[in-house]
C-alpha positions as CSV (number, residue, x, y, z in Angstrom):
1,M,-193.3,-253.9,63.4
2,T,-196.3,-252.7,62.7
3,D,-197.6,-250.4,60.3
4,A,-198.6,-247.3,63.5
5,A,-194.3,-247.4,64.5
6,L,-194.0,-247.1,60.5
7,T,-192.4,-243.6,60.4
8,P,-189.8,-242.9,56.9
9,S,-186.5,-242.8,58.8
10,R,-187.1,-246.1,61.0
11,L,-187.7,-247.4,57.3
12,W,-184.7,-245.7,56.1
13,K,-182.3,-247.0,58.7
14,R,-183.6,-250.7,57.8
15,I,-182.5,-250.3,53.9
16,S,-178.9,-251.2,52.7
17,P,-176.3,-248.6,52.7
18,E,-175.7,-248.6,49.1
19,L,-179.9,-248.3,48.4
20,R,-179.0,-245.6,51.2
21,Q,-176.3,-244.1,48.7
22,Q,-178.1,-244.4,46.0
23,A,-181.2,-242.4,47.2
24,A,-179.0,-240.1,49.0
25,T,-177.5,-239.0,45.1
26,A,-180.4,-239.1,44.2
27,F,-182.3,-236.5,46.6
28,W,-178.9,-234.1,45.7
29,L,-179.9,-234.0,42.2
30,D,-183.6,-233.5,42.0
31,E,-184.2,-229.7,41.1
32,E,-187.4,-229.9,43.0
33,A,-186.0,-231.0,46.4
34,T,-184.1,-227.3,47.7
35,D,-186.2,-226.7,50.8
36,D,-185.6,-230.2,51.4
37,Q,-181.9,-230.3,50.8
38,V,-181.4,-226.8,52.8
39,Q,-182.7,-229.2,55.9
40,A,-180.1,-231.8,55.0
41,V,-177.2,-229.6,55.2
42,L,-178.4,-228.6,58.0
43,A,-178.7,-232.0,59.7
44,I,-175.4,-232.9,58.6
45,A,-173.3,-229.7,59.8
46,Q,-175.2,-230.5,63.3
47,Q,-175.0,-234.1,63.5
48,K,-171.3,-234.5,61.4
49,K,-170.1,-231.5,63.8
50,F,-169.4,-229.2,60.0
51,R,-170.4,-225.8,60.1
52,P,-173.1,-225.2,57.2
53,K,-171.5,-223.9,54.3
54,F,-168.9,-226.1,54.8
55,V,-171.5,-228.6,53.2
56,L,-172.5,-226.6,51.1
57,G,-169.6,-226.1,49.6
58,L,-169.2,-229.7,48.9
59,D,-169.7,-231.5,46.2
60,T,-173.1,-233.9,45.4
61,D,-171.7,-237.4,45.6
62,R,-169.5,-236.4,49.2
63,K,-173.2,-234.6,50.5
64,A,-174.9,-238.2,49.1
65,R,-171.9,-240.1,51.6
66,H,-172.2,-238.1,54.4
67,L,-176.3,-237.6,53.9
68,A,-176.3,-242.1,53.7
69,T,-174.2,-242.5,57.3
70,L,-176.2,-240.3,59.1
71,G,-177.2,-242.1,61.9
72,S,-180.4,-240.2,62.4
73,L,-182.4,-238.4,59.3
74,P,-185.5,-236.7,60.3
75,D,-188.4,-238.0,59.1
76,T,-189.8,-235.1,56.4
77,I,-185.6,-235.5,55.0
78,A,-186.2,-239.1,54.7
79,A,-189.8,-239.0,53.3
80,R,-188.5,-236.8,50.5
81,V,-185.2,-239.0,50.2
82,L,-187.5,-242.1,49.9
83,I,-190.0,-240.3,47.6
84,V,-187.4,-239.0,45.6
85,A,-185.6,-242.3,44.2
86,I,-186.5,-245.5,46.1
87,V,-190.5,-245.6,45.3
88,P,-190.7,-245.9,41.3
89,V,-193.4,-244.2,39.2
90,T,-194.9,-247.6,38.5
91,T,-195.3,-247.9,42.1
92,W,-197.7,-244.7,42.5
93,P,-201.2,-245.8,41.4
94,S,-200.6,-249.4,43.6
95,L,-200.3,-246.9,46.3
96,G,-203.8,-244.7,45.5
97,L,-201.8,-241.6,43.8
98,A,-202.5,-242.1,40.6
99,Q,-201.8,-238.5,39.5
100,V,-198.1,-238.6,40.0
101,Q,-196.5,-238.6,37.0
102,T,-193.1,-238.6,38.1
103,I,-190.6,-239.5,40.6
104,S,-189.4,-236.1,41.1
105,I,-193.1,-234.9,43.7
106,S,-193.6,-231.5,45.2
107,S,-193.2,-231.4,48.8
108,R,-196.7,-230.7,49.6
109,I,-198.1,-233.9,48.3
110,A,-195.3,-235.7,50.6
111,S,-196.2,-233.9,53.3
112,R,-199.9,-234.7,52.9
113,A,-199.5,-238.6,52.2
114,P,-196.2,-239.6,54.0
115,R,-198.1,-242.4,56.3
116,K,-199.3,-243.6,53.0
117,I,-196.7,-243.7,51.1
118,Y,-194.4,-245.3,53.0
119,V,-196.8,-248.0,54.3
120,G,-197.4,-248.5,50.5
121,S,-193.7,-248.5,49.3
122,C,-193.0,-251.0,52.0
123,R,-195.2,-253.5,50.7
124,V,-194.1,-253.1,47.5
125,L,-190.2,-254.0,48.7
126,G,-191.4,-256.3,50.6
127,W,-190.5,-255.3,54.1
């Protein structure tokens, strides 16, 4: 796959189900991802034919399981999930993001540099 065709949602589809489950769990536990979590609730509700209120009432494990099994994930949600859970803090300098100190970064940083992050994370993960 070329760098031009690489998107967060395509990267999400390529990772193993176990890694997706771990990433989804970390995503739901991230306190800074509330806006993206609302979008994820709506995506789960739409694709699984649930009501959003039902999805909101699920515990973290069940929400993570549903998120991990979605057929397609919007790029914004996939970007946040991958940034929060998969890209280790030690790889940030190699991606040119030395100013980022924690795994949980703000949505503004994620929206400004998703392409660079995912191309770099693919190299780190050997994809």
